[in-house]
PyMOL Python script that loads the backbone (N, CA, C, O; Angstrom):
from pymol import cmd

cmd.read_pdbstr("""\
ATOM      1  N   ALA A   1       0.573  -0.873  -0.034  1.00  0.00           N
ATOM      2  CA  ALA A   1      -0.411   0.000   0.195  1.00  0.00           C
ATOM      3  C   ALA A   1       0.631   1.165  -0.044  1.00  0.00           C
ATOM      4  O   ALA A   1       1.777   0.953   0.355  1.00  0.00           O
ATOM      5  N   LEU A   2       0.404   2.144  -0.538  1.00  0.00           N
ATOM      6  CA  LEU A   2       1.349   3.808  -1.207  1.00  0.00           C
ATOM      7  C   LEU A   2       1.069   4.291  -0.067  1.00  0.00           C
ATOM      8  O   LEU A   2      -0.141   4.217   0.151  1.00  0.00           O
ATOM      9  N   GLY A   3       1.788   4.861   0.950  1.00  0.00           N
ATOM     10  CA  GLY A   3       1.914   5.906   2.089  1.00  0.00           C
ATOM     11  C   GLY A   3       1.269   7.644   1.417  1.00  0.00           C
ATOM     12  O   GLY A   3       0.763   7.959   0.340  1.00  0.00           O
ATOM     13  N   HIS A   4       1.611   8.442   2.676  1.00  0.00           N
ATOM     14  CA  HIS A   4       1.075   9.710   2.124  1.00  0.00           C
ATOM     15  C   HIS A   4       2.035  10.038   1.261  1.00  0.00           C
ATOM     16  O   HIS A   4       3.198   9.640   1.328  1.00  0.00           O
ATOM     17  N   THR A   5       1.521  10.862   0.324  1.00  0.00           N
ATOM     18  CA  THR A   5       3.162  11.315  -0.928  1.00  0.00           C
ATOM     19  C   THR A   5       2.338  13.198  -1.394  1.00  0.00           C
ATOM     20  O   THR A   5       1.344  13.681  -1.936  1.00  0.00           O
ATOM     21  N   SER A   6       3.255  13.496  -0.902  1.00  0.00           N
ATOM     22  CA  SER A   6       3.128  15.190  -1.429  1.00  0.00           C
ATOM     23  C   SER A   6       3.671  15.306  -2.478  1.00  0.00           C
ATOM     24  O   SER A   6       4.851  14.983  -2.614  1.00  0.00           O
ATOM     25  N   LEU A   7       2.865  15.846  -3.567  1.00  0.00           N
ATOM     26  CA  LEU A   7       4.302  16.737  -4.757  1.00  0.00           C
ATOM     27  C   LEU A   7       4.167  18.340  -4.816  1.00  0.00           C
ATOM     28  O   LEU A   7       2.996  18.715  -4.758  1.00  0.00           O
ATOM     29  N   LYS A   8       4.904  19.121  -4.895  1.00  0.00           N
ATOM     30  CA  LYS A   8       4.894  20.786  -4.578  1.00  0.00           C
ATOM     31  C   LYS A   8       6.243  20.605  -6.350  1.00  0.00           C
ATOM     32  O   LYS A   8       7.304  20.173  -6.800  1.00  0.00           O
ATOM     33  N   LEU A   9       4.579  21.598  -6.673  1.00  0.00           N
ATOM     34  CA  LEU A   9       5.319  22.654  -7.976  1.00  0.00           C
ATOM     35  C   LEU A   9       5.472  24.013  -7.727  1.00  0.00           C
ATOM     36  O   LEU A   9       4.548  24.733  -7.349  1.00  0.00           O
ATOM     37  N   ASP A  10       6.747  24.430  -7.949  1.00  0.00           N
ATOM     38  CA  ASP A  10       7.073  25.785  -8.417  1.00  0.00           C
ATOM     39  C   ASP A  10       6.509  26.453  -8.845  1.00  0.00           C
ATOM     40  O   ASP A  10       6.317  25.479  -8.116  1.00  0.00           O
ATOM     41  N   ASP A  11       5.503  27.705  -9.652  1.00  0.00           N
ATOM     42  CA  ASP A  11       5.337  28.319 -10.735  1.00  0.00           C
ATOM     43  C   ASP A  11       6.804  29.110 -11.491  1.00  0.00           C
ATOM     44  O   ASP A  11       7.839  29.510 -10.957  1.00  0.00           O
ATOM     45  N   SER A  12       6.509  29.116 -12.464  1.00  0.00           N
ATOM     46  CA  SER A  12       7.742  29.570 -13.437  1.00  0.00           C
ATOM     47  C   SER A  12       7.162  30.060 -14.039  1.00  0.00           C
ATOM     48  O   SER A  12       5.962  30.333 -14.033  1.00  0.00           O
ATOM     49  N   TRP A  13       8.556  30.398 -15.148  1.00  0.00           N
ATOM     50  CA  TRP A  13       8.166  31.416 -16.719  1.00  0.00           C
ATOM     51  C   TRP A  13       8.766  30.735 -17.522  1.00  0.00           C
ATOM     52  O   TRP A  13       9.550  29.828 -17.245  1.00  0.00           O
ATOM     53  N   GLY A  14       8.348  31.240 -18.968  1.00  0.00           N
ATOM     54  CA  GLY A  14       9.321  30.411 -19.517  1.00  0.00           C
ATOM     55  C   GLY A  14       9.230  30.902 -21.139  1.00  0.00           C
ATOM     56  O   GLY A  14       8.002  30.925 -21.218  1.00  0.00           O
ATOM     57  N   LEU A  15       9.605  31.229 -22.220  1.00  0.00           N
ATOM     58  CA  LEU A  15       9.946  31.078 -23.470  1.00  0.00           C
ATOM     59  C   LEU A  15       9.047  30.038 -23.832  1.00  0.00           C
ATOM     60  O   LEU A  15       9.215  29.116 -23.034  1.00  0.00           O
ATOM     61  N   ALA A  16       8.142  29.753 -24.695  1.00  0.00           N
ATOM     62  CA  ALA A  16       7.751  28.389 -25.501  1.00  0.00           C
ATOM     63  C   ALA A  16       7.086  28.664 -26.953  1.00  0.00           C
ATOM     64  O   ALA A  16       6.292  29.596 -27.085  1.00  0.00           O
ATOM     65  N   ALA A  17       7.498  27.668 -28.239  1.00  0.00           N
ATOM     66  CA  ALA A  17       7.190  28.621 -29.435  1.00  0.00           C
ATOM     67  C   ALA A  17       6.996  27.326 -29.984  1.00  0.00           C
ATOM     68  O   ALA A  17       7.636  26.291 -29.797  1.00  0.00           O
ATOM     69  N   GLN A  18       5.893  27.584 -30.774  1.00  0.00           N
ATOM     70  CA  GLN A  18       4.673  26.198 -31.742  1.00  0.00           C
ATOM     71  C   GLN A  18       5.290  26.390 -33.063  1.00  0.00           C
ATOM     72  O   GLN A  18       5.425  27.573 -33.377  1.00  0.00           O
ATOM     73  N   ALA A  19       5.766  25.368 -34.057  1.00  0.00           N
ATOM     74  CA  ALA A  19       5.048  25.363 -36.033  1.00  0.00           C
ATOM     75  C   ALA A  19       4.970  24.650 -36.369  1.00  0.00           C
ATOM     76  O   ALA A  19       5.611  23.617 -36.177  1.00  0.00           O
ATOM     77  N   GLY A  20       3.860  24.938 -37.261  1.00  0.00           N
ATOM     78  CA  GLY A  20       3.996  23.169 -37.595  1.00  0.00           C
ATOM     79  C   GLY A  20       2.924  23.261 -39.245  1.00  0.00           C
ATOM     80  O   GLY A  20       2.284  24.157 -39.796  1.00  0.00           O
ATOM     81  N   VAL A  21       3.199  21.873 -39.528  1.00  0.00           N
ATOM     82  CA  VAL A  21       2.488  22.277 -41.302  1.00  0.00           C
ATOM     83  C   VAL A  21       1.803  20.994 -41.399  1.00  0.00           C
ATOM     84  O   VAL A  21       1.953  20.022 -40.659  1.00  0.00           O
ATOM     85  N   ASP A  22       0.721  21.163 -42.814  1.00  0.00           N
ATOM     86  CA  ASP A  22      -0.160  20.154 -42.944  1.00  0.00           C
ATOM     87  C   ASP A  22      -0.186  20.410 -44.466  1.00  0.00           C
ATOM     88  O   ASP A  22      -0.074  21.488 -45.051  1.00  0.00           O
ATOM     89  N   VAL A  23      -0.366  19.130 -44.991  1.00  0.00           N
ATOM     90  CA  VAL A  23      -0.196  19.126 -46.327  1.00  0.00           C
ATOM     91  C   VAL A  23      -0.631  17.541 -46.888  1.00  0.00           C
ATOM     92  O   VAL A  23      -0.444  16.353 -46.628  1.00  0.00           O
ATOM     93  N   MET A  24      -1.320  18.400 -47.807  1.00  0.00           N
ATOM     94  CA  MET A  24      -3.116  17.534 -48.642  1.00  0.00           C
ATOM     95  C   MET A  24      -2.213  16.670 -49.384  1.00  0.00           C
ATOM     96  O   MET A  24      -1.455  17.339 -50.086  1.00  0.00           O
ATOM     97  N   PHE A  25      -2.032  15.434 -49.471  1.00  0.00           N
ATOM     98  CA  PHE A  25      -2.268  14.073 -50.206  1.00  0.00           C
ATOM     99  C   PHE A  25      -2.996  13.853 -51.816  1.00  0.00           C
ATOM    100  O   PHE A  25      -2.700  13.490 -52.954  1.00  0.00           O
ATOM    101  N   ASP A  26      -4.247  14.394 -50.929  1.00  0.00           N
ATOM    102  CA  ASP A  26      -5.564  13.750 -52.069  1.00  0.00           C
ATOM    103  C   ASP A  26      -6.817  13.694 -50.800  1.00  0.00           C
ATOM    104  O   ASP A  26      -6.922  13.753 -49.575  1.00  0.00           O
ATOM    105  N   SER A  27      -7.527  13.561 -51.856  1.00  0.00           N
ATOM    106  CA  SER A  27      -9.060  14.104 -51.084  1.00  0.00           C
ATOM    107  C   SER A  27      -8.707  12.549 -49.745  1.00  0.00           C
ATOM    108  O   SER A  27      -8.577  11.328 -49.828  1.00  0.00           O
ATOM    109  N   GLY A  28      -8.680  13.786 -48.451  1.00  0.00           N
ATOM    110  CA  GLY A  28      -8.842  13.287 -47.296  1.00  0.00           C
ATOM    111  C   GLY A  28      -7.902  12.356 -46.995  1.00  0.00           C
ATOM    112  O   GLY A  28      -8.178  11.245 -46.541  1.00  0.00           O
ATOM    113  N   TRP A  29      -6.503  12.858 -47.286  1.00  0.00           N
ATOM    114  CA  TRP A  29      -5.220  11.895 -47.061  1.00  0.00           C
ATOM    115  C   TRP A  29      -4.557  13.197 -46.717  1.00  0.00           C
ATOM    116  O   TRP A  29      -4.594  14.142 -47.505  1.00  0.00           O
ATOM    117  N   PHE A  30      -4.031  13.257 -45.710  1.00  0.00           N
ATOM    118  CA  PHE A  30      -3.648  14.615 -45.312  1.00  0.00           C
ATOM    119  C   PHE A  30      -1.724  14.316 -44.584  1.00  0.00           C
ATOM    120  O   PHE A  30      -1.462  13.120 -44.460  1.00  0.00           O
ATOM    121  N   LEU A  31      -0.905  15.013 -44.292  1.00  0.00           N
ATOM    122  CA  LEU A  31       0.241  14.612 -43.733  1.00  0.00           C
ATOM    123  C   LEU A  31       0.080  15.780 -42.321  1.00  0.00           C
ATOM    124  O   LEU A  31      -0.457  16.833 -42.666  1.00  0.00           O
ATOM    125  N   ASN A  32       0.369  15.728 -41.221  1.00  0.00           N
ATOM    126  CA  ASN A  32       0.516  16.571 -39.958  1.00  0.00           C
ATOM    127  C   ASN A  32       1.462  16.487 -39.247  1.00  0.00           C
ATOM    128  O   ASN A  32       1.520  15.470 -38.556  1.00  0.00           O
ATOM    129  N   ALA A  33       2.612  17.539 -39.124  1.00  0.00           N
ATOM    130  CA  ALA A  33       3.920  17.445 -38.590  1.00  0.00           C
ATOM    131  C   ALA A  33       3.572  19.044 -38.160  1.00  0.00           C
ATOM    132  O   ALA A  33       3.008  19.965 -38.750  1.00  0.00           O
ATOM    133  N   ALA A  34       4.471  18.838 -36.249  1.00  0.00           N
ATOM    134  CA  ALA A  34       4.686  19.843 -34.971  1.00  0.00           C
ATOM    135  C   ALA A  34       5.488  20.028 -34.762  1.00  0.00           C
ATOM    136  O   ALA A  34       6.336  19.200 -35.092  1.00  0.00           O
ATOM    137  N   ALA A  35       5.797  20.894 -34.254  1.00  0.00           N
ATOM    138  CA  ALA A  35       7.212  20.929 -33.188  1.00  0.00           C
ATOM    139  C   ALA A  35       7.215  22.357 -32.227  1.00  0.00           C
ATOM    140  O   ALA A  35       7.025  23.540 -32.509  1.00  0.00           O
ATOM    141  N   TRP A  36       7.567  21.549 -30.794  1.00  0.00           N
ATOM    142  CA  TRP A  36       7.399  22.335 -29.794  1.00  0.00           C
ATOM    143  C   TRP A  36       8.582  22.671 -28.990  1.00  0.00           C
ATOM    144  O   TRP A  36       9.173  21.851 -28.289  1.00  0.00           O
ATOM    145  N   TYR A  37       8.873  23.777 -29.104  1.00  0.00           N
ATOM    146  CA  TYR A  37       9.886  24.765 -27.624  1.00  0.00           C
ATOM    147  C   TYR A  37       9.824  24.468 -26.930  1.00  0.00           C
ATOM    148  O   TYR A  37       9.114  24.476 -27.935  1.00  0.00           O
ATOM    149  N   ILE A  38       9.768  24.103 -26.048  1.00  0.00           N
ATOM    150  CA  ILE A  38       9.193  24.296 -23.771  1.00  0.00           C
ATOM    151  C   ILE A  38      10.525  24.545 -23.836  1.00  0.00           C
ATOM    152  O   ILE A  38      11.335  23.735 -24.286  1.00  0.00           O
ATOM    153  N   ASP A  39      10.965  26.261 -23.160  1.00  0.00           N
ATOM    154  CA  ASP A  39      12.103  26.426 -22.100  1.00  0.00           C
ATOM    155  C   ASP A  39      11.691  27.176 -21.054  1.00  0.00           C
ATOM    156  O   ASP A  39      11.557  28.399 -21.053  1.00  0.00           O
ATOM    157  N   ILE A  40      11.383  26.020 -19.680  1.00  0.00           N
ATOM    158  CA  ILE A  40      11.439  26.437 -18.434  1.00  0.00           C
ATOM    159  C   ILE A  40      12.313  25.958 -17.547  1.00  0.00           C
ATOM    160  O   ILE A  40      13.152  25.058 -17.583  1.00  0.00           O
ATOM    161  N   ASP A  41      11.856  26.957 -16.504  1.00  0.00           N
ATOM    162  CA  ASP A  41      12.611  26.530 -15.393  1.00  0.00           C
ATOM    163  C   ASP A  41      12.274  25.950 -13.722  1.00  0.00           C
ATOM    164  O   ASP A  41      12.582  26.346 -12.597  1.00  0.00           O
ATOM    165  N   THR A  42      11.429  24.738 -14.308  1.00  0.00           N
ATOM    166  CA  THR A  42      10.443  25.428 -12.488  1.00  0.00           C
ATOM    167  C   THR A  42      11.102  24.288 -11.423  1.00  0.00           C
ATOM    168  O   THR A  42      11.612  23.355 -12.042  1.00  0.00           O
ATOM    169  N   GLU A  43      11.200  24.168  -9.951  1.00  0.00           N
ATOM    170  CA  GLU A  43      11.702  22.994  -8.869  1.00  0.00           C
ATOM    171  C   GLU A  43      10.322  22.485  -8.864  1.00  0.00           C
ATOM    172  O   GLU A  43       9.356  23.018  -9.411  1.00  0.00           O
ATOM    173  N   ALA A  44      10.340  21.245  -8.090  1.00  0.00           N
ATOM    174  CA  ALA A  44       9.404  20.129  -8.582  1.00  0.00           C
ATOM    175  C   ALA A  44      10.242  19.106  -6.308  1.00  0.00           C
ATOM    176  O   ALA A  44      11.390  18.687  -6.162  1.00  0.00           O
ATOM    177  N   THR A  45       9.267  19.091  -5.310  1.00  0.00           N
ATOM    178  CA  THR A  45       9.364  18.371  -4.087  1.00  0.00           C
ATOM    179  C   THR A  45       8.343  17.637  -3.933  1.00  0.00           C
ATOM    180  O   THR A  45       7.120  17.774  -3.901  1.00  0.00           O
ATOM    181  N   LEU A  46       9.727  16.152  -3.767  1.00  0.00           N
ATOM    182  CA  LEU A  46       7.968  14.812  -3.865  1.00  0.00           C
ATOM    183  C   LEU A  46       8.792  14.722  -2.422  1.00  0.00           C
ATOM    184  O   LEU A  46       9.994  14.728  -2.155  1.00  0.00           O
ATOM    185  N   ASP A  47       7.373  14.619  -1.475  1.00  0.00           N
ATOM    186  CA  ASP A  47       7.569  14.197  -0.234  1.00  0.00           C
ATOM    187  C   ASP A  47       6.610  13.066   0.240  1.00  0.00           C
ATOM    188  O   ASP A  47       5.383  13.163   0.262  1.00  0.00           O
ATOM    189  N   THR A  48       7.475  11.779   0.686  1.00  0.00           N
ATOM    190  CA  THR A  48       6.627  10.901   0.995  1.00  0.00           C
ATOM    191  C   THR A  48       7.226  10.067   2.236  1.00  0.00           C
ATOM    192  O   THR A  48       8.416   9.853   2.466  1.00  0.00           O
ATOM    193  N   ALA A  49       6.002   9.612   3.046  1.00  0.00           N
ATOM    194  CA  ALA A  49       5.520   8.582   4.258  1.00  0.00           C
ATOM    195  C   ALA A  49       5.592   7.875   4.444  1.00  0.00           C
ATOM    196  O   ALA A  49       5.064   7.449   5.472  1.00  0.00           O
TER     197      ALA A  49
END
""", "prot")
cmd.dss("prot")
cmd.show_as("cartoon", "prot")
cmd.util.cbc("prot")
cmd.orient("prot")
């Protein structure tokens, strides 16, 4: 059995960017590609009992 568990996450700010493309090959056939970049600096604390 698991005991008491506590998770604390600090707030953070950062840079985020997204780019993507949709390509139609034929009626009903599509290709989708996307990329994300996220630069954040957050701290997490996990306590278990």
